VEXZADO-625254 format. One record per residue (C-alpha): residue in three letters; x, y, z. Coordinates in steps of 0.05 Angstrom, whole numbers, plus 5000, padded with zeros to 4 digits. Layout:
N
<atom><type>ALA</type><px>X</px><py>Y</py><pz>Z</pz></atom>
...
This chain:
318
<atom><type>MET</type><px>5000</px><py>5000</py><pz>5000</pz></atom>
<atom><type>ARG</type><px>5028</px><py>5068</py><pz>4979</pz></atom>
<atom><type>ARG</type><px>5044</px><py>5113</py><pz>5039</pz></atom>
<atom><type>LYS</type><px>5011</px><py>5179</py><pz>5038</pz></atom>
<atom><type>THR</type><px>5062</px><py>5235</py><pz>5029</pz></atom>
<atom><type>ARG</type><px>5060</px><py>5289</py><pz>5083</pz></atom>
<atom><type>THR</type><px>5047</px><py>5360</py><pz>5055</pz></atom>
<atom><type>PRO</type><px>5104</px><py>5405</py><pz>5075</pz></atom>
<atom><type>PRO</type><px>5089</px><py>5468</py><pz>5111</pz></atom>
<atom><type>ALA</type><px>5079</px><py>5532</py><pz>5071</pz></atom>
<atom><type>PRO</type><px>5146</px><py>5570</py><pz>5063</pz></atom>
<atom><type>LEU</type><px>5109</px><py>5636</py><pz>5050</pz></atom>
<atom><type>PRO</type><px>5072</px><py>5674</py><pz>5105</pz></atom>
<atom><type>GLN</type><px>4999</px><py>5695</py><pz>5097</pz></atom>
<atom><type>ARG</type><px>4983</px><py>5761</py><pz>5063</pz></atom>
<atom><type>LEU</type><px>4925</px><py>5800</py><pz>5091</pz></atom>
<atom><type>GLY</type><px>4902</px><py>5738</py><pz>5126</pz></atom>
<atom><type>VAL</type><px>4902</px><py>5697</py><pz>5060</pz></atom>
<atom><type>ASP</type><px>4943</px><py>5634</py><pz>5051</pz></atom>
<atom><type>PRO</type><px>4991</px><py>5625</py><pz>4993</pz></atom>
<atom><type>VAL</type><px>4967</px><py>5580</py><pz>4938</pz></atom>
<atom><type>ARG</type><px>4998</px><py>5510</py><pz>4939</pz></atom>
<atom><type>VAL</type><px>5005</px><py>5468</py><pz>4877</pz></atom>
<atom><type>ARG</type><px>5029</px><py>5395</py><pz>4877</pz></atom>
<atom><type>LEU</type><px>5057</px><py>5372</py><pz>4811</pz></atom>
<atom><type>PRO</type><px>5021</px><py>5309</py><pz>4784</pz></atom>
<atom><type>ALA</type><px>5058</px><py>5242</py><pz>4789</pz></atom>
<atom><type>GLU</type><px>5052</px><py>5231</py><pz>4715</pz></atom>
<atom><type>GLY</type><px>5061</px><py>5280</py><pz>4657</pz></atom>
<atom><type>THR</type><px>5104</px><py>5299</py><pz>4598</pz></atom>
<atom><type>TRP</type><px>5123</px><py>5369</py><pz>4620</pz></atom>
<atom><type>ALA</type><px>5199</px><py>5384</py><pz>4616</pz></atom>
<atom><type>THR</type><px>5198</px><py>5439</py><pz>4666</pz></atom>
<atom><type>VAL</type><px>5158</px><py>5465</py><pz>4727</pz></atom>
<atom><type>ARG</type><px>5145</px><py>5530</py><pz>4688</pz></atom>
<atom><type>GLU</type><px>5114</px><py>5490</py><pz>4629</pz></atom>
<atom><type>HIS</type><px>5066</px><py>5453</py><pz>4673</pz></atom>
<atom><type>LEU</type><px>5043</px><py>5516</py><pz>4710</pz></atom>
<atom><type>VAL</type><px>5033</px><py>5556</py><pz>4646</pz></atom>
<atom><type>GLU</type><px>4986</px><py>5501</py><pz>4623</pz></atom>
<atom><type>ARG</type><px>4952</px><py>5490</py><pz>4692</pz></atom>
<atom><type>LEU</type><px>4942</px><py>5562</py><pz>4707</pz></atom>
<atom><type>SER</type><px>4923</px><py>5584</py><pz>4637</pz></atom>
<atom><type>GLY</type><px>4863</px><py>5621</py><pz>4666</pz></atom>
<atom><type>ALA</type><px>4908</px><py>5670</py><pz>4695</pz></atom>
<atom><type>GLY</type><px>4920</px><py>5704</py><pz>4628</pz></atom>
<atom><type>PRO</type><px>4978</px><py>5706</py><pz>4577</pz></atom>
<atom><type>GLY</type><px>5046</px><py>5718</py><pz>4605</pz></atom>
<atom><type>VAL</type><px>5022</px><py>5720</py><pz>4679</pz></atom>
<atom><type>VAL</type><px>5058</px><py>5655</py><pz>4701</pz></atom>
<atom><type>GLU</type><px>5121</px><py>5671</py><pz>4663</pz></atom>
<atom><type>ALA</type><px>5125</px><py>5739</py><pz>4698</pz></atom>
<atom><type>MET</type><px>5115</px><py>5707</py><pz>4766</pz></atom>
<atom><type>PHE</type><px>5176</px><py>5662</py><pz>4752</pz></atom>
<atom><type>GLU</type><px>5217</px><py>5721</py><pz>4729</pz></atom>
<atom><type>ALA</type><px>5200</px><py>5758</py><pz>4792</pz></atom>
<atom><type>GLY</type><px>5216</px><py>5699</py><pz>4837</pz></atom>
<atom><type>ARG</type><px>5145</px><py>5695</py><pz>4865</pz></atom>
<atom><type>ILE</type><px>5138</px><py>5619</py><pz>4856</pz></atom>
<atom><type>VAL</type><px>5176</px><py>5582</py><pz>4911</pz></atom>
<atom><type>GLY</type><px>5192</px><py>5512</py><pz>4931</pz></atom>
<atom><type>ALA</type><px>5187</px><py>5478</py><pz>5000</pz></atom>
<atom><type>ASP</type><px>5254</px><py>5511</py><pz>5021</pz></atom>
<atom><type>GLY</type><px>5225</px><py>5580</py><pz>5009</pz></atom>
<atom><type>LEU</type><px>5273</px><py>5594</py><pz>4950</pz></atom>
<atom><type>ALA</type><px>5250</px><py>5617</py><pz>4882</pz></atom>
<atom><type>VAL</type><px>5239</px><py>5562</py><pz>4830</pz></atom>
<atom><type>ALA</type><px>5280</px><py>5578</py><pz>4769</pz></atom>
<atom><type>PRO</type><px>5241</px><py>5584</py><pz>4702</pz></atom>
<atom><type>ASP</type><px>5282</px><py>5525</py><pz>4674</pz></atom>
<atom><type>ALA</type><px>5276</px><py>5482</py><pz>4737</pz></atom>
<atom><type>PRO</type><px>5262</px><py>5410</py><pz>4713</pz></atom>
<atom><type>TYR</type><px>5193</px><py>5378</py><pz>4727</pz></atom>
<atom><type>GLU</type><px>5193</px><py>5334</py><pz>4789</pz></atom>
<atom><type>PRO</type><px>5132</px><py>5292</py><pz>4801</pz></atom>
<atom><type>GLY</type><px>5102</px><py>5304</py><pz>4870</pz></atom>
<atom><type>MET</type><px>5139</px><py>5370</py><pz>4879</pz></atom>
<atom><type>HIS</type><px>5100</px><py>5425</py><pz>4917</pz></atom>
<atom><type>VAL</type><px>5105</px><py>5499</py><pz>4897</pz></atom>
<atom><type>TRP</type><px>5074</px><py>5561</py><pz>4930</pz></atom>
<atom><type>PHE</type><px>5055</px><py>5630</py><pz>4908</pz></atom>
<atom><type>HIS</type><px>5011</px><py>5688</py><pz>4927</pz></atom>
<atom><type>ARG</type><px>4954</px><py>5703</py><pz>4879</pz></atom>
<atom><type>GLU</type><px>4941</px><py>5774</py><pz>4858</pz></atom>
<atom><type>LEU</type><px>4885</px><py>5798</py><pz>4903</pz></atom>
<atom><type>PRO</type><px>4825</px><py>5825</py><pz>4866</pz></atom>
<atom><type>ALA</type><px>4800</px><py>5896</py><pz>4879</pz></atom>
<atom><type>GLU</type><px>4748</px><py>5890</py><pz>4932</pz></atom>
<atom><type>VAL</type><px>4697</px><py>5940</py><pz>4960</pz></atom>
<atom><type>PRO</type><px>4705</px><py>5936</py><pz>5038</pz></atom>
<atom><type>VAL</type><px>4644</px><py>5909</py><pz>5071</pz></atom>
<atom><type>PRO</type><px>4627</px><py>5965</py><pz>5122</pz></atom>
<atom><type>PHE</type><px>4600</px><py>5922</py><pz>5176</pz></atom>
<atom><type>PRO</type><px>4636</px><py>5891</py><pz>5238</pz></atom>
<atom><type>LEU</type><px>4646</px><py>5820</py><pz>5255</pz></atom>
<atom><type>THR</type><px>4624</px><py>5807</py><pz>5327</pz></atom>
<atom><type>VAL</type><px>4656</px><py>5752</py><pz>5368</pz></atom>
<atom><type>VAL</type><px>4603</px><py>5717</py><pz>5409</pz></atom>
<atom><type>HIS</type><px>4647</px><py>5663</py><pz>5437</pz></atom>
<atom><type>ARG</type><px>4722</px><py>5650</py><pz>5440</pz></atom>
<atom><type>ASP</type><px>4765</px><py>5599</py><pz>5476</pz></atom>
<atom><type>GLU</type><px>4829</px><py>5560</py><pz>5461</pz></atom>
<atom><type>HIS</type><px>4792</px><py>5515</py><pz>5413</pz></atom>
<atom><type>LEU</type><px>4737</px><py>5557</py><pz>5381</pz></atom>
<atom><type>VAL</type><px>4719</px><py>5626</py><pz>5354</pz></atom>
<atom><type>VAL</type><px>4645</px><py>5637</py><pz>5338</pz></atom>
<atom><type>VAL</type><px>4628</px><py>5702</py><pz>5305</pz></atom>
<atom><type>ASP</type><px>4563</px><py>5739</py><pz>5285</pz></atom>
<atom><type>LYS</type><px>4576</px><py>5752</py><pz>5211</pz></atom>
<atom><type>PRO</type><px>4545</px><py>5811</py><pz>5175</pz></atom>
<atom><type>HIS</type><px>4508</px><py>5806</py><pz>5109</pz></atom>
<atom><type>PHE</type><px>4550</px><py>5813</py><pz>5047</pz></atom>
<atom><type>LEU</type><px>4614</px><py>5785</py><pz>5079</pz></atom>
<atom><type>ALA</type><px>4636</px><py>5718</py><pz>5050</pz></atom>
<atom><type>THR</type><px>4658</px><py>5665</py><pz>5101</pz></atom>
<atom><type>THR</type><px>4723</px><py>5643</py><pz>5065</pz></atom>
<atom><type>PRO</type><px>4763</px><py>5666</py><pz>5004</pz></atom>
<atom><type>ARG</type><px>4732</px><py>5645</py><pz>4939</pz></atom>
<atom><type>GLY</type><px>4728</px><py>5678</py><pz>4871</pz></atom>
<atom><type>GLY</type><px>4727</px><py>5753</py><pz>4877</pz></atom>
<atom><type>HIS</type><px>4721</px><py>5754</py><pz>4953</pz></atom>
<atom><type>VAL</type><px>4790</px><py>5740</py><pz>4983</pz></atom>
<atom><type>ALA</type><px>4816</px><py>5791</py><pz>5034</pz></atom>
<atom><type>GLU</type><px>4745</px><py>5816</py><pz>5048</pz></atom>
<atom><type>THR</type><px>4721</px><py>5751</py><pz>5079</pz></atom>
<atom><type>ALA</type><px>4706</px><py>5734</py><pz>5152</pz></atom>
<atom><type>LEU</type><px>4765</px><py>5685</py><pz>5155</pz></atom>
<atom><type>ALA</type><px>4817</px><py>5733</py><pz>5128</pz></atom>
<atom><type>ARG</type><px>4791</px><py>5789</py><pz>5171</pz></atom>
<atom><type>LEU</type><px>4790</px><py>5746</py><pz>5236</pz></atom>
<atom><type>ARG</type><px>4861</px><py>5722</py><pz>5222</pz></atom>
<atom><type>ARG</type><px>4883</px><py>5796</py><pz>5217</pz></atom>
<atom><type>GLU</type><px>4843</px><py>5823</py><pz>5276</pz></atom>
<atom><type>LEU</type><px>4854</px><py>5766</py><pz>5324</pz></atom>
<atom><type>GLY</type><px>4925</px><py>5747</py><pz>5304</pz></atom>
<atom><type>ILE</type><px>4908</px><py>5674</py><pz>5293</pz></atom>
<atom><type>PRO</type><px>4938</px><py>5653</py><pz>5228</pz></atom>
<atom><type>GLU</type><px>4918</px><py>5579</py><pz>5239</pz></atom>
<atom><type>LEU</type><px>4843</px><py>5598</py><pz>5244</pz></atom>
<atom><type>THR</type><px>4798</px><py>5557</py><pz>5197</pz></atom>
<atom><type>ALA</type><px>4725</px><py>5554</py><pz>5182</pz></atom>
<atom><type>ALA</type><px>4689</px><py>5492</py><pz>5206</pz></atom>
<atom><type>HIS</type><px>4629</px><py>5506</py><pz>5161</pz></atom>
<atom><type>ARG</type><px>4604</px><py>5559</py><pz>5111</pz></atom>
<atom><type>LEU</type><px>4550</px><py>5610</py><pz>5112</pz></atom>
<atom><type>ASP</type><px>4526</px><py>5643</py><pz>5047</pz></atom>
<atom><type>ARG</type><px>4556</px><py>5713</py><pz>5034</pz></atom>
<atom><type>LEU</type><px>4486</px><py>5744</py><pz>5033</pz></atom>
<atom><type>THR</type><px>4466</px><py>5710</py><pz>5099</pz></atom>
<atom><type>ALA</type><px>4482</px><py>5740</py><pz>5165</pz></atom>
<atom><type>GLY</type><px>4492</px><py>5703</py><pz>5232</pz></atom>
<atom><type>LEU</type><px>4533</px><py>5652</py><pz>5270</pz></atom>
<atom><type>VAL</type><px>4596</px><py>5620</py><pz>5240</pz></atom>
<atom><type>LEU</type><px>4644</px><py>5572</py><pz>5276</pz></atom>
<atom><type>PHE</type><px>4720</px><py>5576</py><pz>5264</pz></atom>
<atom><type>THR</type><px>4772</px><py>5529</py><pz>5294</pz></atom>
<atom><type>VAL</type><px>4835</px><py>5553</py><pz>5326</pz></atom>
<atom><type>ARG</type><px>4880</px><py>5489</py><pz>5326</pz></atom>
<atom><type>PRO</type><px>4894</px><py>5454</py><pz>5260</pz></atom>
<atom><type>GLU</type><px>4898</px><py>5384</py><pz>5295</pz></atom>
<atom><type>GLU</type><px>4826</px><py>5395</py><pz>5320</pz></atom>
<atom><type>ARG</type><px>4796</px><py>5421</py><pz>5256</pz></atom>
<atom><type>GLY</type><px>4771</px><py>5353</py><pz>5232</pz></atom>
<atom><type>ALA</type><px>4731</px><py>5340</py><pz>5297</pz></atom>
<atom><type>TYR</type><px>4690</px><py>5405</py><pz>5287</pz></atom>
<atom><type>GLN</type><px>4681</px><py>5394</py><pz>5213</pz></atom>
<atom><type>THR</type><px>4656</px><py>5325</py><pz>5225</pz></atom>
<atom><type>LEU</type><px>4608</px><py>5353</py><pz>5276</pz></atom>
<atom><type>PHE</type><px>4575</px><py>5393</py><pz>5218</pz></atom>
<atom><type>ARG</type><px>4581</px><py>5338</py><pz>5167</pz></atom>
<atom><type>ASP</type><px>4546</px><py>5289</py><pz>5211</pz></atom>
<atom><type>ARG</type><px>4490</px><py>5340</py><pz>5228</pz></atom>
<atom><type>ARG</type><px>4504</px><py>5340</py><pz>5302</pz></atom>
<atom><type>VAL</type><px>4496</px><py>5414</py><pz>5305</pz></atom>
<atom><type>HIS</type><px>4426</px><py>5442</py><pz>5316</pz></atom>
<atom><type>LYS</type><px>4418</px><py>5504</py><pz>5273</pz></atom>
<atom><type>GLU</type><px>4361</px><py>5553</py><pz>5271</pz></atom>
<atom><type>TYR</type><px>4352</px><py>5609</py><pz>5222</pz></atom>
<atom><type>GLU</type><px>4304</px><py>5669</py><pz>5220</pz></atom>
<atom><type>ALA</type><px>4275</px><py>5699</py><pz>5159</pz></atom>
<atom><type>VAL</type><px>4228</px><py>5756</py><pz>5139</pz></atom>
<atom><type>ALA</type><px>4182</px><py>5741</py><pz>5080</pz></atom>
<atom><type>PRO</type><px>4112</px><py>5754</py><pz>5057</pz></atom>
<atom><type>TYR</type><px>4054</px><py>5726</py><pz>5099</pz></atom>
<atom><type>ASP</type><px>4006</px><py>5678</py><pz>5065</pz></atom>
<atom><type>PRO</type><px>3946</px><py>5661</py><pz>5108</pz></atom>
<atom><type>GLY</type><px>3932</px><py>5603</py><pz>5063</pz></atom>
<atom><type>LEU</type><px>4000</px><py>5571</py><pz>5078</pz></atom>
<atom><type>ALA</type><px>3991</px><py>5517</py><pz>5130</pz></atom>
<atom><type>LEU</type><px>4048</px><py>5520</py><pz>5179</pz></atom>
<atom><type>PRO</type><px>4088</px><py>5490</py><pz>5212</pz></atom>
<atom><type>ARG</type><px>4109</px><py>5439</py><pz>5159</pz></atom>
<atom><type>THR</type><px>4170</px><py>5401</py><pz>5137</pz></atom>
<atom><type>VAL</type><px>4192</px><py>5414</py><pz>5065</pz></atom>
<atom><type>ARG</type><px>4228</px><py>5356</py><pz>5031</pz></atom>
<atom><type>SER</type><px>4256</px><py>5359</py><pz>4959</pz></atom>
<atom><type>ARG</type><px>4316</px><py>5345</py><pz>4916</pz></atom>
<atom><type>ILE</type><px>4360</px><py>5406</py><pz>4902</pz></atom>
<atom><type>VAL</type><px>4417</px><py>5409</py><pz>4853</pz></atom>
<atom><type>LYS</type><px>4468</px><py>5464</py><pz>4844</pz></atom>
<atom><type>GLU</type><px>4509</px><py>5461</py><pz>4780</pz></atom>
<atom><type>ARG</type><px>4579</px><py>5493</py><pz>4777</pz></atom>
<atom><type>GLY</type><px>4579</px><py>5558</py><pz>4742</pz></atom>
<atom><type>VAL</type><px>4504</px><py>5568</py><pz>4751</pz></atom>
<atom><type>LEU</type><px>4482</px><py>5621</py><pz>4802</pz></atom>
<atom><type>THR</type><px>4418</px><py>5589</py><pz>4826</pz></atom>
<atom><type>ALA</type><px>4400</px><py>5519</py><pz>4853</pz></atom>
<atom><type>ARG</type><px>4338</px><py>5484</py><pz>4831</pz></atom>
<atom><type>GLU</type><px>4290</px><py>5431</py><pz>4852</pz></atom>
<atom><type>VAL</type><px>4287</px><py>5369</py><pz>4811</pz></atom>
<atom><type>PRO</type><px>4248</px><py>5303</py><pz>4814</pz></atom>
<atom><type>GLY</type><px>4281</px><py>5247</py><pz>4854</pz></atom>
<atom><type>GLU</type><px>4298</px><py>5224</py><pz>4924</pz></atom>
<atom><type>PRO</type><px>4298</px><py>5284</py><pz>4972</pz></atom>
<atom><type>ASN</type><px>4365</px><py>5309</py><pz>4994</pz></atom>
<atom><type>ALA</type><px>4340</px><py>5373</py><pz>5027</pz></atom>
<atom><type>VAL</type><px>4297</px><py>5377</py><pz>5089</pz></atom>
<atom><type>THR</type><px>4273</px><py>5443</py><pz>5124</pz></atom>
<atom><type>ARG</type><px>4225</px><py>5454</py><pz>5179</pz></atom>
<atom><type>VAL</type><px>4185</px><py>5519</py><pz>5167</pz></atom>
<atom><type>GLU</type><px>4149</px><py>5553</py><pz>5226</pz></atom>
<atom><type>LEU</type><px>4110</px><py>5618</py><pz>5230</pz></atom>
<atom><type>VAL</type><px>4135</px><py>5659</py><pz>5288</pz></atom>
<atom><type>GLU</type><px>4089</px><py>5722</py><pz>5278</pz></atom>
<atom><type>HIS</type><px>4059</px><py>5764</py><pz>5224</pz></atom>
<atom><type>ARG</type><px>4038</px><py>5837</py><pz>5215</pz></atom>
<atom><type>ALA</type><px>3986</px><py>5878</py><pz>5182</pz></atom>
<atom><type>ASP</type><px>4033</px><py>5900</py><pz>5130</pz></atom>
<atom><type>GLY</type><px>4034</px><py>5831</py><pz>5099</pz></atom>
<atom><type>LEU</type><px>4101</px><py>5810</py><pz>5126</pz></atom>
<atom><type>ALA</type><px>4118</px><py>5751</py><pz>5171</pz></atom>
<atom><type>ARG</type><px>4175</px><py>5726</py><pz>5212</pz></atom>
<atom><type>TYR</type><px>4194</px><py>5654</py><pz>5203</pz></atom>
<atom><type>ARG</type><px>4235</px><py>5602</py><pz>5241</pz></atom>
<atom><type>LEU</type><px>4274</px><py>5554</py><pz>5194</pz></atom>
<atom><type>VAL</type><px>4308</px><py>5492</py><pz>5220</pz></atom>
<atom><type>PRO</type><px>4348</px><py>5456</py><pz>5165</pz></atom>
<atom><type>GLY</type><px>4356</px><py>5381</py><pz>5170</pz></atom>
<atom><type>THR</type><px>4407</px><py>5382</py><pz>5114</pz></atom>
<atom><type>GLY</type><px>4455</px><py>5432</py><pz>5084</pz></atom>
<atom><type>GLN</type><px>4446</px><py>5440</py><pz>5009</pz></atom>
<atom><type>THR</type><px>4468</px><py>5502</py><pz>4975</pz></atom>
<atom><type>HIS</type><px>4415</px><py>5557</py><pz>4980</pz></atom>
<atom><type>GLN</type><px>4367</px><py>5505</py><pz>5011</pz></atom>
<atom><type>LEU</type><px>4327</px><py>5554</py><pz>5056</pz></atom>
<atom><type>ARG</type><px>4320</px><py>5604</py><pz>5001</pz></atom>
<atom><type>VAL</type><px>4297</px><py>5553</py><pz>4950</pz></atom>
<atom><type>HIS</type><px>4246</px><py>5523</py><pz>4999</pz></atom>
<atom><type>MET</type><px>4216</px><py>5588</py><pz>5018</pz></atom>
<atom><type>ALA</type><px>4209</px><py>5612</py><pz>4946</pz></atom>
<atom><type>ALA</type><px>4177</px><py>5542</py><pz>4929</pz></atom>
<atom><type>LEU</type><px>4126</px><py>5555</py><pz>4984</pz></atom>
<atom><type>GLY</type><px>4108</px><py>5621</py><pz>4950</pz></atom>
<atom><type>VAL</type><px>4139</px><py>5665</py><pz>5006</pz></atom>
<atom><type>PRO</type><px>4209</px><py>5684</py><pz>4979</pz></atom>
<atom><type>ILE</type><px>4255</px><py>5715</py><pz>5031</pz></atom>
<atom><type>LEU</type><px>4258</px><py>5791</py><pz>5025</pz></atom>
<atom><type>GLY</type><px>4321</px><py>5818</py><pz>4992</pz></atom>
<atom><type>ASP</type><px>4336</px><py>5755</py><pz>4954</pz></atom>
<atom><type>PRO</type><px>4363</px><py>5772</py><pz>4886</pz></atom>
<atom><type>LEU</type><px>4361</px><py>5700</py><pz>4861</pz></atom>
<atom><type>TYR</type><px>4295</px><py>5667</py><pz>4882</pz></atom>
<atom><type>PRO</type><px>4244</px><py>5660</py><pz>4855</pz></atom>
<atom><type>ALA</type><px>4272</px><py>5696</py><pz>4794</pz></atom>
<atom><type>VAL</type><px>4341</px><py>5723</py><pz>4780</pz></atom>
<atom><type>ALA</type><px>4342</px><py>5799</py><pz>4788</pz></atom>
<atom><type>ALA</type><px>4393</px><py>5848</py><pz>4763</pz></atom>
<atom><type>PRO</type><px>4460</px><py>5835</py><pz>4796</pz></atom>
<atom><type>THR</type><px>4473</px><py>5877</py><pz>4859</pz></atom>
<atom><type>PRO</type><px>4529</px><py>5928</py><pz>4841</pz></atom>
<atom><type>PRO</type><px>4593</px><py>5923</py><pz>4882</pz></atom>
<atom><type>GLY</type><px>4587</px><py>5969</py><pz>4943</pz></atom>
<atom><type>ASP</type><px>4511</px><py>5968</py><pz>4944</pz></atom>
<atom><type>PHE</type><px>4494</px><py>5944</py><pz>5014</pz></atom>
<atom><type>SER</type><px>4422</px><py>5975</py><pz>5017</pz></atom>
<atom><type>ARG</type><px>4382</px><py>5911</py><pz>5007</pz></atom>
<atom><type>PRO</type><px>4409</px><py>5854</py><pz>5052</pz></atom>
<atom><type>LEU</type><px>4378</px><py>5786</py><pz>5047</pz></atom>
<atom><type>GLN</type><px>4330</px><py>5779</py><pz>5106</pz></atom>
<atom><type>LEU</type><px>4358</px><py>5714</py><pz>5129</pz></atom>
<atom><type>LEU</type><px>4396</px><py>5704</py><pz>5194</pz></atom>
<atom><type>ALA</type><px>4433</px><py>5643</py><pz>5223</pz></atom>
<atom><type>ARG</type><px>4401</px><py>5656</py><pz>5292</pz></atom>
<atom><type>GLU</type><px>4424</px><py>5596</py><pz>5335</pz></atom>
<atom><type>LEU</type><px>4478</px><py>5541</py><pz>5339</pz></atom>
<atom><type>GLU</type><px>4474</px><py>5486</py><pz>5391</pz></atom>
<atom><type>PHE</type><px>4521</px><py>5429</py><pz>5398</pz></atom>
<atom><type>THR</type><px>4565</px><py>5387</py><pz>5444</pz></atom>
<atom><type>ASP</type><px>4639</px><py>5406</py><pz>5437</pz></atom>
<atom><type>PRO</type><px>4674</px><py>5344</py><pz>5407</pz></atom>
<atom><type>VAL</type><px>4740</px><py>5364</py><pz>5441</pz></atom>
<atom><type>THR</type><px>4719</px><py>5389</py><pz>5509</pz></atom>
<atom><type>GLY</type><px>4650</px><py>5358</py><pz>5518</pz></atom>
<atom><type>ALA</type><px>4621</px><py>5426</py><pz>5536</pz></atom>
<atom><type>GLN</type><px>4550</px><py>5442</py><pz>5517</pz></atom>
<atom><type>HIS</type><px>4544</px><py>5505</py><pz>5473</pz></atom>
<atom><type>ARG</type><px>4481</px><py>5544</py><pz>5455</pz></atom>
<atom><type>LEU</type><px>4500</px><py>5607</py><pz>5420</pz></atom>
<atom><type>ARG</type><px>4451</px><py>5661</py><pz>5393</pz></atom>
<atom><type>SER</type><px>4461</px><py>5718</py><pz>5344</pz></atom>
<atom><type>GLY</type><px>4447</px><py>5787</py><pz>5371</pz></atom>
<atom><type>ARG</type><px>4430</px><py>5815</py><pz>5302</pz></atom>
<atom><type>VAL</type><px>4361</px><py>5838</py><pz>5279</pz></atom>
<atom><type>LEU</type><px>4331</px><py>5834</py><pz>5209</pz></atom>
<atom><type>GLU</type><px>4317</px><py>5906</py><pz>5186</pz></atom>
<atom><type>ALA</type><px>4254</px><py>5891</py><pz>5148</pz></atom>
<atom><type>TRP</type><px>4223</px><py>5868</py><pz>5212</pz></atom>
<atom><type>SER</type><px>4255</px><py>5918</py><pz>5263</pz></atom>
<atom><type>CYS</type><px>4253</px><py>5982</py><pz>5217</pz></atom>
<atom><type>PRO</type><px>4201</px><py>5968</py><pz>5165</pz></atom>
<atom><type>ALA</type><px>4192</px><py>6041</py><pz>5143</pz></atom>
<atom><type>ASP</type><px>4267</px><py>6044</py><pz>5128</pz></atom>
<atom><type>TRP</type><px>4266</px><py>5979</py><pz>5090</pz></atom>
<atom><type>ALA</type><px>4204</px><py>6000</py><pz>5050</pz></atom>
<atom><type>GLY</type><px>4234</px><py>6065</py><pz>5032</pz></atom>
<atom><type>ARG</type><px>4297</px><py>6032</py><pz>5003</pz></atom>
<atom><type>SER</type><px>4256</px><py>5982</py><pz>4966</pz></atom>
<atom><type>GLN</type><px>4224</px><py>6034</py><pz>4921</pz></atom>
């Protein structure tokens, strides 16, 4: 049986709380040099970009030294480099730490802030911001929360404990409750449990329901409603499909306020427009700590603006 090769530690420090990119060269290939392979592999970076990185000494090996442009290809070799950070509009809302100990950091994430670096959101993410603000470079997210959704997100402090907390979420041993503001439909019988099959295709903005064995389960409860036609809902997911709560609420005929995707794709929100946050909040996390055995029940202190300040919300929606 082939022994698993240990990944060497990154020889480059983080930049603005963002890890360097690591590339492992495939075991088989016909490339003569490292540069030749990376030019092909990173072709999406644009013409001449990889060559310029080699010339500037920005691609390094495990020893931290620059890899020469003519360095021969070595199967299994690791190289690192820092990506060019995209121009990002700062998200002007704070991250609030609701729990911190030697194992965990749990924060109350604002709307519009991505959880981890991805695509055009890299330094302006909860993970990168927390690494900078708390001085914990090893911090890692144990799960994800949509960029447009606010509320509780759990991060792990120690790399060796990361798997235990990620397994907690994978095995659905975390009780999660969400809160949403959406239209009130007196003909909609609640509470109910919604079950459907949801698929999300790479490169497509929206998820969709399709026939087949259900893979998405959500408990939907009506908390209260008002004369203006809005209601506050409690959503308890039994699964964690992408956009699950948003898809299920739209399918019930009560799409969540501020949702640009469901039930129909609206015009993209311009960068820097923070006026219409999705009215969805990860309100509560409850779990038994897999490392310490402690019982945690954590609650977001945020409020959904469409419910707390309906006049302000209505004014911006016109």
